[in-house]
C-alpha positions in Angstrom: 17.5 -4.6 -34.1 20.2 -3.1 -31.9 17.7 -0.2 -31.0 14.8 -2.4 -30.4 16.9 -4.7 -28.0 18.1 -1.8 -26.1 14.4 -0.6 -25.8 13.4 -3.9 -24.4 16.1 -4.1 -22.2 15.7 -0.9 -20.4 11.8 -1.7 -20.2 12.9 -4.8 -18.5 15.1 -3.3 -16.2 12.5 -0.5 -15.4 10.2 -3.7 -14.4 12.8 -5.3 -12.2 13.6 -1.8 -10.7 9.9 -1.4 -9.7 9.4 -5.2 -8.4 12.7 -4.3 -6.2 11.2 -1.6 -4.6 8.1 -2.9 -4.0 10.1 -6.2 -2.7 12.0 -3.7 -0.2 8.8 -2.0 0.8 6.9 -4.9 1.9 10.3 -6.6 3.6 10.2 -3.6 6.0 6.6 -4.3 6.7 7.0 -7.8 7.5 10.2 -6.9 9.4 8.4 -4.1 11.4 5.6 -7.0 11.9 7.9 -9.5 13.2 9.7 -7.7 15.6 6.4 -6.1 17.3 4.1 -9.2 17.7 6.5 -12.0 16.7 7.8 -14.1 13.7 5.1 -16.5 13.7 2.6 -15.7 11.3 0.0 -18.5 12.9 -0.2 -16.0 16.2 0.6 -12.8 14.5 -2.3 -11.8 12.0 -0.7 -8.5 10.6 2.6 -10.9 9.8 0.0 -13.3 8.0 -1.3 -10.7 5.9 1.9 -9.4 4.9 3.4 -12.5 4.0 -0.2 -13.0 1.4 0.6 -9.6 0.1 4.2 -10.8 -0.6 3.0 -13.6 -2.4 0.6 -11.3 -4.5 3.4 -9.7 -5.5 5.3 -12.4 -6.3 8.3 -11.7 -3.7 10.7 -14.8 -3.8 10.0 -16.8 -0.2 13.7 -16.2 0.4 13.0 -12.3 0.6 10.1 -13.2 2.9 11.9 -15.4 5.1 15.3 -12.7 5.5 12.8 -10.0 6.5 11.3 -12.0 9.5 14.9 -13.0 10.2 15.9 -9.3 10.7 13.4 -9.0 13.3 15.7 -11.4 15.8 18.5 -9.1 15.1 19.4 -6.9 18.2 20.9 -4.4 15.9 18.3 -4.2 13.8 17.1 -0.8 13.5 13.1 0.5 14.4 11.1 1.3 11.7 8.4 4.1 12.3 5.6 5.1 10.3 5.2 8.8 9.5 2.5 10.4 7.5 3.2 13.6 5.4 0.4 15.8 3.7 0.7 18.7 1.2 -0.7 19.9 -2.0 0.5 19.5 -5.6 -0.4 21.6 -8.2 -3.9 22.7 -9.3 -5.2 22.3 -5.7 -4.7 18.3 -5.5 -4.2 17.1 -2.2 -1.3 14.7 -1.4 -1.3 12.0 1.6 2.1 10.4 2.0 2.7 7.0 4.0 6.3 6.5 4.8 7.8 3.8 6.9 11.7 5.0 7.9 14.6 4.7 10.2 15.5 8.1 9.6 12.6 10.7 10.0 14.9 13.7 9.2 16.3 12.0 5.9 12.6 11.1 5.1 11.2 14.4 5.5 13.7 16.1 3.6 13.3 13.8 0.6 9.2 14.3 0.9 9.9 18.1 1.0 12.5 18.1 -2.1 9.9 16.3 -4.1 7.0 18.5 -3.3 9.5 21.5 -4.0 10.7 20.0 -7.3 7.2 19.7 -8.7 5.8 23.0 -7.6 3.6 21.6 -4.7 3.8 22.3 -1.0 4.3 20.2 2.0 1.8 21.1 4.7 1.7 20.6 8.2 0.0 17.3 10.1 -3.9 17.3 9.6 -3.6 20.0 7.0 -5.2 17.4 4.2 -5.8 14.3 6.0 -9.4 15.2 6.8 -10.0 15.2 3.3 -9.5 11.3 3.1 -11.5 8.5 4.5 -9.3 5.3 6.1 -10.7 2.0 4.4 -9.5 -1.3 4.8 -9.4 -3.7 1.7 -9.5 -7.4 1.1 -9.2 -10.1 -2.0 -10.1 -13.2 -2.1 -10.7 -15.7 -4.8 -14.4 -15.6 -6.0 -14.6 -19.5 -7.2 -18.1 -20.4 -7.0 -19.0 -17.9 -4.1 -22.6 -16.8 -3.9 -21.9 -13.0 -3.7 -25.3 -12.1 -1.8 -24.6 -14.9 0.7 -21.4 -14.2 1.2 -22.1 -10.1 1.7 -24.7 -11.3 4.5 -22.5 -13.2 6.1 -19.4 -10.3 6.1 -21.8 -7.7 7.6 -21.4 -9.1 11.3 -17.7 -8.6 10.6 -17.7 -5.3 9.4 -17.7 -5.7 5.5 -19.5 -2.7 4.2 -18.8 -3.2 0.7 -18.4 -6.3 -1.6 -17.6 -6.2 -5.3 -16.6 -8.5 -8.0 -13.5 -8.2 -10.4 -15.0 -10.0 -13.3 -11.3 -10.0 -15.2 -9.5 -11.9 -12.3 -12.0 -13.4 -10.5 -11.6 -12.0 -7.3 -14.1 -10.8 -4.5 -12.9 -7.5 -3.1 -14.5 -6.4 0.2 -14.3 -3.0 2.2 -14.7 -1.7 5.2 -13.7 0.9 8.1 -10.2 1.0 8.8 -10.9 0.1 12.6 -12.6 -3.2 11.4 -9.6 -4.6 9.7 -9.0 -7.2 12.3 -12.7 -8.2 12.6 -12.8 -8.3 8.6 -9.5 -10.5 8.5 -10.9 -12.9 11.5 -14.3 -13.2 9.7 -12.8 -14.4 6.6 -10.3 -16.7 8.1 -13.4 -18.1 10.3 -15.4 -18.9 6.7 -12.4 -20.4 5.3 -11.5 -18.2 3.1 -7.5 -17.6 2.1 -6.8 -13.6 1.7 -4.5 -13.0 -1.4 -4.1 -9.3 -0.4 -5.0 -6.7 2.4 -4.3 -3.4 2.6 -5.2 -0.1 4.3 -6.5 2.8 1.9 -7.0 6.5 2.1 -10.5 7.2 -0.1 -10.6 10.9 -1.3 -14.0 12.1 0.0 -14.4 14.6 -2.9 -11.9 14.5 -6.2 -10.7 17.4 -8.4 -11.1 17.1 -12.2 -8.1 18.1 -14.2 -7.0 18.4 -18.0 -4.8 15.8 -19.4 -1.9 18.4 -19.1 -2.6 19.2 -15.4 -2.6 15.4 -14.6 0.5 15.2 -16.0 2.1 17.8 -13.4 0.6 15.9 -10.6 1.8 12.5 -11.8 5.4 13.9 -11.6 5.3 14.5 -8.2 3.4 11.2 -7.4 5.9 9.2 -9.2 8.9 11.0 -7.8 7.2 10.2 -4.3 7.0 6.6 -4.8 10.5 6.3 -6.5 11.6 7.0 -2.6 12.3 4.0 -0.7 11.0 5.3 2.7 7.7 5.7 1.0 5.0 3.2 1.5 2.2 4.6 -0.4 0.8 7.7 -2.0 -2.8 8.9 -2.0 -4.5 12.0 -3.9 -7.5 13.7 -4.4 -7.2 14.1 -8.7 -10.3 12.7 -10.0 
C-alpha cells in the first residue's frame, strides 16, 4: 500500500510539474504579446489566440490575468525569441525555439543539453532548411460540413484540413505567412479557435531503432525541461 501510494504521489507531482512548466511558457508568451500590442485581446489578435491556448491547456484564469498585468509593469524584462539548431545522435536534426530574458544563460543551457546527450549545437541556419514552417489551428467540428468548410478556407490560406474523430476537432494547416489570414477567416466565419500554433514540419525524417529513438528522446526531454525552451522540433521518424 505504501509503495503504491508513493508511486501515485510521484506520478501526480510529475504531472503537476509538467503543467506548471506549460503555464510558465504560455504566460511568458502572453506577457510578450500584451507588451508588444496592448493588453486588450479584442484589439490584439495574437493575445486573443494565446488566451485560447491557455484555456486549452487548462491554465487558470488568474494566471492569464497576472501574465497580462505583467506587461504593464515598467520593470518587466523584455523577452526575446531565439532559435537554436543542432544534431542529436544518429543524424537527427534538432531545432529549439526559446523565449528568454537572458540569451547568455539560454544558449549555455541549450549547449549543455546537447553535450550531455552526445549531440552537437550548430550555427544559425545549419538545420532550419530541413523544416517547413506551418501554422495550425483547431476548432470544434460540431456538425460542420468538411467539404464546404475546406472550400471556404481556401481563400484564407487554408491548405490542409483534417478531422480528429476522437476529439471531434477540425485541424487546419497553412503556410506560416498565412497565420493572420487564417485566424481572421475563422473568426469571420464565426468559429471559436480552440488552439493555434506555429509548427516546423520536417521535410524528411530519419528512421531509427527503438534504442536509437531512446537516445534522441533523452535530448528532447532534457531540452523541454528548460524553462526558456518553448518548443523542440526534430526529424526523427
